[in-house]
N, C-alpha and C positions, 0 to 999 in steps of 0.2 A: 593445503590452508590450516593453519592451526585453528581450532575450535573460536578460540576468542576473538580471532581476525574476523571469523566468519559471522559471529555474532556481532561484531562492530560494525561490519556492513549492513546488516540487517536494523539495527540499532539507528544507525545515521539514516537507513530509507526511510523509517517510519518517523524519524523526528526531523529531519530535514526537507523530505519530499512530500511526505502525506502528511504530515502536521503542519511543516514551515512551509509547504509550498515553493520550494526552490526547484524548480523545474529543471533548471540547468544541471542539477546535480543526477538526472537520471540516467543519462549516459555512463558517467562514471560508476555507478553504482549497480547497474543495470547492464545484462550482456546483450549483444543483438539479438542473440536468441531467444530473448526473455518471452515469457509467457506468462499470464496472469489467467488462471483455471476459471475462477468464479465469474469473470466477465467475458471469457473468450476472447481476449485481447492479446495481440502481440505487441512489440514495444510501440511501434507507432500509433496503433490505436490507444494504447494505454496513455501514453503521451498527450494525445488529443483528450482522451477521458480527464486526465490530471487537469487539464487545462480549464474544460468545462466545469469540474469540481470546484477549482478556484474561483472562478467567476460567480457560480451558483451558492456555494457554500465557503464564504471567504473565512469564515470563523471554525478552525479545526484543533480540536486537541486529542493528542493519542498519549496516553498513559501507560507504557510498558511495566507490566508487573512481573513477567517472568521471561527470560530467554533461554532455552534449553537445545544445547547443541551436539551432534555427534557426526563425525565424518564430515560430510559435505551438506549436511541437513540442519537446519536451526527452525526450532518452532518459538514462536511469539505468543504469549497471552497478554491480552491488552483490553483498554476498555478505550472508547473515543466518544466524544462529544462535538458535533459539528452545527453550526448555527448559520441561518441564511440570514439576507439583510434585514427581514422583516422580523427576525428573532425567534422562528420557529429552530426548534432543536432536535436533531437525530442523534440519539443515544445508544450506543452498542457495546458489545463486549465481543471476543472474539479471540482464535487462535487461527495462527495462519502457519502454513510448511511452507518454509522457504529452501531451496536447493541453490547452491552455490557451488560455480564452477571458476577457477582462474581469479577468484577474488570478486565476481560479481554474480549478482542473483540473475538464475536463469529461469527460474520456477517460483513462482508465487501463488499459492493455494488456500485462499481465506476462507474459514467458516465463521459465521457471524450469526449473533442473537440481537435484534431481528437481521434476516436477511438483506446484507447490504445492496445484492443486486436488484432486490425487489424497492429498497427505499430509494436508493440512488438511480437506478434505471431510468426512471422518467426525468430525473434531473438532468442526467448528463447524456441521454439518448441522441441529442442532436451531435454532439460531438464525434460519435460513433458512426454517424451517416455519411 
């Protein structure tokens, strides 16, 4: 897969799924063996987590500042703001390593400031149990 195509998969995943809440796109963009390293989630657990995230933080905006690709790897540099129904906002900046195989994301390894696993964990934990 060409690096531009890999970048497009990641761009769509960030804008359509993470930011746009289009959970029906997950299977199109993520491989059955998908794993999110930060949350220790396989594809099914990630889908459940996303549903919890959408319910808890209905307003999410991701701004991709840069995508860098080589071979089957894409790194995204981004900022994100998420807001709950009461107006509380979580703002982060981050880097995520994505590994692509056969046009789908198989590995998602984000590093954020502040750490999203700590900020979001309590909010989406019920979806993971």
